[in-house]
py3Dmol code that shows the C-alpha trace and the ligand (Angstrom):
import py3Dmol

protein = """\
ATOM      1  CA  MET A   1      93.717 133.286 115.036  1.00  0.00           C
ATOM      2  CA  VAL A   2      93.291 131.786 111.451  1.00  0.00           C
ATOM      3  CA  LEU A   3      94.787 128.479 110.448  1.00  0.00           C
ATOM      4  CA  VAL A   4      95.659 127.995 106.736  1.00  0.00           C
ATOM      5  CA  ARG A   5      96.103 124.377 105.718  1.00  0.00           C
ATOM      6  CA  ARG A   6      99.166 124.069 102.906  1.00  0.00           C
ATOM      7  CA  ASP A   7      97.543 121.158 101.555  1.00  0.00           C
ATOM      8  CA  ASN A   8      94.367 122.556 100.329  1.00  0.00           C
ATOM      9  CA  LEU A   9      94.850 125.946 101.061  1.00  0.00           C
ATOM     10  CA  LYS A  10      91.536 126.289 103.369  1.00  0.00           C
ATOM     11  CA  LYS A  11      91.279 129.101 106.142  1.00  0.00           C
ATOM     12  CA  THR A  12      89.779 128.142 109.502  1.00  0.00           C
ATOM     13  CA  ASP A  13      89.196 130.426 112.374  1.00  0.00           C
ATOM     14  CA  LEU A  14      90.193 129.169 115.500  1.00  0.00           C
ATOM     15  CA  ALA A  15      89.534 130.638 119.021  1.00  0.00           C
ATOM     16  CA  PHE A  16      93.009 131.028 121.192  1.00  0.00           C
ATOM     17  CA  GLU A  17      91.552 128.767 124.021  1.00  0.00           C
ATOM     18  CA  ASN A  18      90.904 125.949 121.597  1.00  0.00           C
ATOM     19  CA  THR A  19      94.605 126.036 120.091  1.00  0.00           C
ATOM     20  CA  GLU A  20      95.719 122.758 121.177  1.00  0.00           C
ATOM     21  CA  SER A  21      92.725 120.433 120.244  1.00  0.00           C
ATOM     22  CA  GLY A  22      91.925 122.654 116.897  1.00  0.00           C
ATOM     23  CA  ILE A  23      95.622 122.131 115.638  1.00  0.00           C
ATOM     24  CA  LEU A  24      95.816 118.508 116.835  1.00  0.00           C
ATOM     25  CA  SER A  25      92.441 117.624 114.927  1.00  0.00           C
ATOM     26  CA  MET A  26      93.560 119.654 111.856  1.00  0.00           C
ATOM     27  CA  LEU A  27      96.775 117.786 111.808  1.00  0.00           C
ATOM     28  CA  GLU A  28      94.952 114.471 111.820  1.00  0.00           C
ATOM     29  CA  GLU A  29      92.906 115.549 109.080  1.00  0.00           C
ATOM     30  CA  ILE A  30      96.003 116.828 107.002  1.00  0.00           C
ATOM     31  CA  GLN A  31      97.614 113.443 107.692  1.00  0.00           C
ATOM     32  CA  GLN A  32      94.348 111.637 106.569  1.00  0.00           C
ATOM     33  CA  ASN A  33      94.106 113.608 103.286  1.00  0.00           C
ATOM     34  CA  LEU A  34      97.538 113.262 102.222  1.00  0.00           C
ATOM     35  CA  PHE A  35      97.395 109.504 102.936  1.00  0.00           C
ATOM     36  CA  GLU A  36      94.162 109.379 100.864  1.00  0.00           C
ATOM     37  CA  ASN A  37      95.774 111.460  97.999  1.00  0.00           C
ATOM     38  CA  ALA A  38      98.692 109.292  97.850  1.00  0.00           C
ATOM     39  CA  LYS A  39      96.860 105.942  97.915  1.00  0.00           C
ATOM     40  CA  ASN A  40      94.759 107.355  95.149  1.00  0.00           C
ATOM     41  CA  LEU A  41      97.732 108.307  93.181  1.00  0.00           C
ATOM     42  CA  LEU A  42      99.335 104.966  93.531  1.00  0.00           C
ATOM     43  CA  LYS A  43      95.932 103.384  92.326  1.00  0.00           C
ATOM     44  CA  GLU A  44      95.669 105.670  89.592  1.00  0.00           C
ATOM     45  CA  LYS A  45      99.255 105.122  88.185  1.00  0.00           C
ATOM     46  CA  THR A  46      99.485 101.157  88.928  1.00  0.00           C
ATOM     47  CA  LEU A  47      99.049  98.830  86.295  1.00  0.00           C
ATOM     48  CA  GLU A  48      98.871  95.144  86.322  1.00  0.00           C
ATOM     49  CA  VAL A  49     101.341  93.573  83.883  1.00  0.00           C
ATOM     50  CA  THR A  50     102.044  89.763  83.552  1.00  0.00           C
ATOM     51  CA  ASN A  51     104.346  90.131  80.298  1.00  0.00           C
ATOM     52  CA  PHE A  52     107.989  91.121  80.637  1.00  0.00           C
ATOM     53  CA  GLU A  53     107.503  93.151  77.035  1.00  0.00           C
ATOM     54  CA  GLU A  54     104.882  95.113  78.255  1.00  0.00           C
ATOM     55  CA  PHE A  55     106.395  95.746  81.590  1.00  0.00           C
ATOM     56  CA  LYS A  56     109.440  97.325  79.478  1.00  0.00           C
ATOM     57  CA  LYS A  57     107.090  99.478  77.568  1.00  0.00           C
ATOM     58  CA  GLU A  58     104.757 100.832  80.386  1.00  0.00           C
ATOM     59  CA  VAL A  59     107.856 101.677  82.871  1.00  0.00           C
ATOM     60  CA  GLU A  60     108.894 104.012  80.102  1.00  0.00           C
ATOM     61  CA  LYS A  61     105.675 105.784  80.651  1.00  0.00           C
ATOM     62  CA  GLY A  62     106.518 106.380  84.258  1.00  0.00           C
ATOM     63  CA  ALA A  63     103.887 103.960  85.637  1.00  0.00           C
ATOM     64  CA  PHE A  64     103.846 101.666  88.753  1.00  0.00           C
ATOM     65  CA  LEU A  65     103.704  98.023  87.831  1.00  0.00           C
ATOM     66  CA  TYR A  66     101.902  95.243  89.499  1.00  0.00           C
ATOM     67  CA  SER A  67     103.556  92.055  88.529  1.00  0.00           C
ATOM     68  CA  PRO A  68     104.307  88.385  89.495  1.00  0.00           C
ATOM     69  CA  TRP A  69     107.783  87.930  90.925  1.00  0.00           C
ATOM     70  CA  CYS A  70     109.276  84.539  91.859  1.00  0.00           C
ATOM     71  CA  GLY A  71     111.201  86.279  94.730  1.00  0.00           C
ATOM     72  CA  GLN A  72     114.817  85.618  93.461  1.00  0.00           C
ATOM     73  CA  THR A  73     117.117  88.348  93.541  1.00  0.00           C
ATOM     74  CA  LYS A  74     118.408  87.266  90.136  1.00  0.00           C
ATOM     75  CA  CYS A  75     115.192  88.088  88.421  1.00  0.00           C
ATOM     76  CA  GLU A  76     114.874  91.152  90.275  1.00  0.00           C
ATOM     77  CA  GLU A  77     118.273  92.133  88.935  1.00  0.00           C
ATOM     78  CA  VAL A  78     117.345  91.384  85.437  1.00  0.00           C
ATOM     79  CA  ILE A  79     114.301  93.714  85.924  1.00  0.00           C
ATOM     80  CA  LYS A  80     116.537  96.586  87.254  1.00  0.00           C
ATOM     81  CA  GLU A  81     119.476  96.203  84.559  1.00  0.00           C
ATOM     82  CA  SER A  82     116.999  96.292  81.660  1.00  0.00           C
ATOM     83  CA  THR A  83     114.168  98.482  82.898  1.00  0.00           C
ATOM     84  CA  GLY A  84     115.903 100.706  85.613  1.00  0.00           C
ATOM     85  CA  ALA A  85     112.757  99.667  87.887  1.00  0.00           C
ATOM     86  CA  ASP A  86     112.978  97.921  91.069  1.00  0.00           C
ATOM     87  CA  ILE A  87     110.734  96.837  93.691  1.00  0.00           C
ATOM     88  CA  ARG A  88     108.883  99.752  95.569  1.00  0.00           C
ATOM     89  CA  VAL A  89     106.703  97.511  97.768  1.00  0.00           C
ATOM     90  CA  ILE A  90     105.211  94.196  98.014  1.00  0.00           C
ATOM     91  CA  PRO A  91     101.617  94.829  99.040  1.00  0.00           C
ATOM     92  CA  PHE A  92     100.083  92.794 101.900  1.00  0.00           C
ATOM     93  CA  ASP A  93      96.864  92.138 100.069  1.00  0.00           C
ATOM     94  CA  ALA A  94      98.891  91.078  97.056  1.00  0.00           C
ATOM     95  CA  LYS A  95      97.146  88.229  95.029  1.00  0.00           C
ATOM     96  CA  THR A  96      97.981  84.667  96.338  1.00  0.00           C
ATOM     97  CA  GLN A  97      96.753  82.901  93.080  1.00  0.00           C
ATOM     98  CA  ASP A  98      99.451  81.065  91.112  1.00  0.00           C
ATOM     99  CA  SER A  99     100.930  83.198  88.545  1.00  0.00           C
ATOM    100  CA  LYS A 100     104.245  83.115  86.645  1.00  0.00           C
ATOM    101  CA  CYS A 101     107.179  85.304  87.371  1.00  0.00           C
ATOM    102  CA  ILE A 102     107.503  87.910  84.461  1.00  0.00           C
ATOM    103  CA  VAL A 103     111.123  87.020  84.038  1.00  0.00           C
ATOM    104  CA  CYS A 104     111.817  83.404  84.656  1.00  0.00           C
ATOM    105  CA  LYS A 105     108.282  82.077  84.182  1.00  0.00           C
ATOM    106  CA  ASN A 106     108.439  79.898  87.380  1.00  0.00           C
ATOM    107  CA  GLN A 107     105.163  79.647  89.250  1.00  0.00           C
ATOM    108  CA  THR A 108     104.935  82.224  92.198  1.00  0.00           C
ATOM    109  CA  ASN A 109     102.251  83.673  94.141  1.00  0.00           C
ATOM    110  CA  ILE A 110     104.155  86.872  95.073  1.00  0.00           C
ATOM    111  CA  HIS A 111     102.981  90.111  93.281  1.00  0.00           C
ATOM    112  CA  ALA A 112     105.262  93.553  93.762  1.00  0.00           C
ATOM    113  CA  ILE A 113     104.833  96.932  92.742  1.00  0.00           C
ATOM    114  CA  PHE A 114     107.982  97.925  90.602  1.00  0.00           C
ATOM    115  CA  ALA A 115     108.850 101.518  89.430  1.00  0.00           C
ATOM    116  CA  ARG A 116     111.821 103.342  88.552  1.00  0.00           C
ATOM    117  CA  SER A 117     113.245 105.680  91.431  1.00  0.00           C
ATOM    118  CA  TYR A 118     114.488 109.424  90.502  1.00  0.00           C
TER     119      TYR A 118
END
"""
ligand_1 = """\
1
ZN
Zn 111.921 84.692 88.271
"""
view = py3Dmol.view(width=600, height=400)
view.addModel(protein, "pdb")
view.setStyle({"model": 0}, {"cartoon": {"style": "trace"}})
view.addModel(ligand_1, "xyz")
view.setStyle({"model": 1}, {"stick": {}})
view.zoomTo()
view.show()
């Protein structure tokens, strides 16, 4: 049989007796490939922004914004109301050094990735 991957359109010949192991290992490769692509896209489109004026400008361009946030709902709401962006994820490896929330300027060590959802 011939397997055709939809993520990269590569064709692979596979003997019937190897159906199960061949398909399982290909599914694993596809999963890995999709994950790497998504990770690279996120990295490519993410900008570190520590200033709210710059944040507003960059969000218009469809960027993901990695910014310090104090953790308070009211600051998250200000961001959402004035830019349409909200928190997509708070990365585990976010910086822990002291920064200032882009809205209230309070000290924080939380960094979140913001973006608009469509
Ligand atoms: Zn704040």
